[in-house]
N, C-alpha and C positions, 0 to 999 in steps of 0.2 A: 504492501502500500506506497506504503513511504517511497518505494523507491518512479511508482508510479505518480505522485504526486510533483516529485522533481521533476521529470520529465516533462508533467505539462507546466509548471513553473519554467522552464528553460524552453522548450518552445512556445508559451506565449514570452520569455521573457523579446526570444529572436524576433517573432514575428509585430514589436514594438521597435526595435535598432532596425527592423526595416521600412518597415513606414514611415518613420525618422527621417530616413535615409535618403525616399522619395520626397520626402515633404520637401529636405533640404534640396535635394535638386531642383523641384519648381520652384525653389525662391532660388535660387542663379542662374537657373533659366529666362524665368521671365526677370529677375532685375538685369540677366547682360541685354533683355529687347529694352530694357532702358536705357540704359546706356548706351547702346546706335544708337540714342536720339530719338524724338520724336516719330514713332512709329508712323506719322502721318507722313511721310516724306518716302517710306517705306511702299506704301500704300496704293496708294495716290500716283494717276500717271505720270511720269514723268518728271518725278521725283518729286512730285508738290509743285513743280513751278510751272508758273502761266493759270494758276486759279487762282478763284474771282476770293475773297476773303470773307464772303458769306460761305461756300462750298468748302471754303478751309475751315470754317467754325463748324457748318454740317455736319461734316467727316470726322467732326472732334467729338460729336457728342453719338455720333452711330455708334465709334468705336471707342467712347466709355469714359474721352480722356479726360471730359469737365467733373470726373468724379475726383473722390481723394486714392491715392494710388492703395491703402490696404481694398479700398470694391473694387480699384482694376483688378486688383491679383487675382480675387474672388471670382469676378464674373472669367476669368481666362481660364482662374484653375477647373470651377463646373463646365464651360467648354470642353477644354480636355476631354475628364473625364468623362462627359458624353457623349464623346467621340466626332464633337464638331472642333478640329485643326487648324481651320480659316483656308487657303487658298494659297494651293501655290503662285510667286509671284509672276514666273516664266509663262505659261500656259493657263493661269486659272485654274486649275483642276484640285479637286479637295485635296490637303496631301494625307489625312491617314488615307486614304483610297488609293495614294500614288507610293502610300509605307507599306501596307498590304501586300502591291500587285507585286515590288520592286524582292518584296522578304524571301520567298518563295526559290527563288533560283541562287540566293543569298543563302540557304539553309542547304540547302540541295549540296551546294558545290562545300561551306562548311561541315559538311556531315562525311562528305570524302578526305576531304585533307585531316580531317579528330582521326577518322580510321584509317590513313594511311602513318600520321605518326605514332599513332600506339604501337600497329603494325609494324613495323621496321626499330621506332625507340628501344619496345620497353624486354624486346629479345634480345637487343645488342647488348642494351646494358647487363642486365642477366650474367651475358656470354664475357664480358669485359670482367664485370667482377670473379667471375668462378676462373677463366683462367689469367687472372691478375701476374701482369709483367713479363706477360708472353705476347708477340708477334699479334695476336686477334687483341685484347686490352687496347696495343698500342694503336691498332686499325682503327677501332674503335673509338679512345679518344682522340686522333687524330681528325675522326670524320664530328666529333662533338665540335670539335677548336672551329674547323671549317662552315660545319653547320650554323654556329652563333654568331661565325666573323663575316660571310660574308653578306651583302648587305638582299632583301627581298627582290627592289625594283632592280640590280643586277643579275642573280639569278636564275627571276623572268625574261629577263631580255636578251641571256645569252642558250636558258633554253628553247627559246624564239627560235633565237641563231638557226642554232644546229640542227635542232627536230624537226621545226616544220622550215625554214629556210633549205636548207643548205641535206636535209634529207626527208624533208617533206614525210615524214611517219606522220606526226597528228598537224593536227590544223592549228592555226597564231590565235585562233580570238571566239569567247562564245561560247554560248552551253545551246546543245546540243536538242529537238523539243523532247523526249525520250530519255528520265532517268536514267539508264539501264546506256544511250549515248556514250561508250565509255571513253572514245579516243579525247573526244571535248573534256574530258575531266584530269589526263593524264599533268598534261604539262601545270594550269593552274593548281594541281592538288599538289602536288611536286614544290612547289616553291611558294607555296603556304605551309605546307606541310614542312617543311627540311628544320627551319630552326627549333621547332613544336620537339619534332622526332628528336635534334639533339640533345632539347632538353631532358628528355624523358632518358634518354644514356644513361644521360648526367646523375641526374635524378637517382635511377635506379641502381647506379654505377657506386655512388657512394652511401646508399644506404646501406645497400646489399654488403659493402666490404663494412658496413660497423655491423651488423646483424653479424658474417659468419666469425666477426674478432669477437664477439663476445659466450660469455662463460658459457651460458647453455648451450651452446651449437658444440661447442670443446665437449661440455659435457653428453652430451648425441652423441657425437662421432665414440668421445670411447664407448661408450656402450654398443657399438657399432651398426647403428641406424645407415641405412642406404643410403646412397648419394646421394637416388634422383630426389627420396624424400626428406635427406637435411636440406637441400637447395631448396626444393618448391614449396613444399608443408611449412618445415621450419623457418627458413631464411626467406622466401622469396616473399611468404600471406606478412611476416611482421613488419617484411620492406616497405610494406604498399602505399603507410600513414601520406609519405611527400611524395608521389608519383599520384595518387589519387587526391589528393588537394590540386595539381596541378592539373589534372584530369576534368575536374569539377569546371573549374576556371574554365579550361582550354576549349569547347563549343561556342562557351561566347562570347571570348577575345579574338576565334578567327570571323564570328558573326562583323562580330564590332570592329575589327581590326586589318579586313579582307581591304582596305581603298584601294592603297593601292595595288594588290594584282588585280585586282578587278577592274581600274584599270588601264592596266596596263595589261590583260587578254579581252578588254572591252567584254564583261560579263556585266548583265542589266542587271547587279541587283542592288542590293544597301546600299553599299561600300561605293560604287559608281554614284547614287544618286547622292548619296554627299559631296561626294567629290567635284558634282555638278551643279550642289544650292550656293557654297566655297567662288566658284566657279562666276557663280553668274549674281552670289549677292542674292539668294532667296532665302528668305533670313527665317519662314515659316516651316520651308522643308530643314532649315538644319536644329531649328525647336524641336520638330517630330522625332527627329530621327537622332538628337541626342537623348529626348525622354526613352526612346525604344529602347538604347543600349543602356542609359540608368536600369532603368527597369528589370533587367535582362545581367546587367550585373549584380542588382540587390535580387532576385528573384533564386540567383546560380550560388552565393556566399549563404543563403540562406538554407540552402541543399546541404549544399557544403559542409558547414554545420549541426545538420543532420544526420549525414554522412559520416563524417567525426566520431558525435558518440558512439553511431552502432556499429563501430566496425574496430575500432578500440578499447576496449573495456576498460581503460588505466585512466581514459579523461570521464570528468566526471559532468553530472550537469550543473554548471555553475554558470 
């Protein structure tokens, strides 16, 4: 009974923290929208020049600028919660609808990169740890070094140059109509997942080395526990905490951090939408994308806390 009560308290506390984080994000976003200047310059035709004073005042009333700032924030937040995210300055389309349309390509692309990074990085990390000091260890460490040192844009451009332009093995950009048009996913997936795979390798290797040097592993080895059981059951299972935390936030990072990759490969996703909004000074789109990214991060942080408490019994519900 006491354990269940502590868990409920833990969940309620984390939910409250997540709500405060989202409220803080809306405060910052709304503040930036006002810090950019009078919103009428963003929404009026031709930047607000050439309109009559009467129209200028009427526009202020329509946008609620004649009310106190606190009231403006409340109205703005209410519209956000109702899905009324205003219209894009570029094509006058609903911001919420544009974000919903751009989200599926980003999700497919991010999921493919997520799988690639885990499938490549985790086994290489285990292999590097159990083969410490060998050729495999040096190759794994070299992969981790180059994986985290090479810029994403350079990797993407080089992959396009070699495998699209020279060898003509894969398309240069965008995604296919179907989810399993795998040729469209190879180059952008490798570009985005390269750094994540290297990070997986380093985290798994360092965690495994720490576990393998611990006393209970030496005791298990002395008792004659088989090699596979020693590595996978006692070693890898106890080394999962750091990679698990990274894995929980990685998918969100791919969704929110794919701006460069989506721009290089002309993928019509959320990252490219953010790039286009910045290029065209489309402030409503930028506000909408920032709010979506913040909500994703807050949600994944919440689930990471839950996974932490469930996987590792040493973590208390505090």
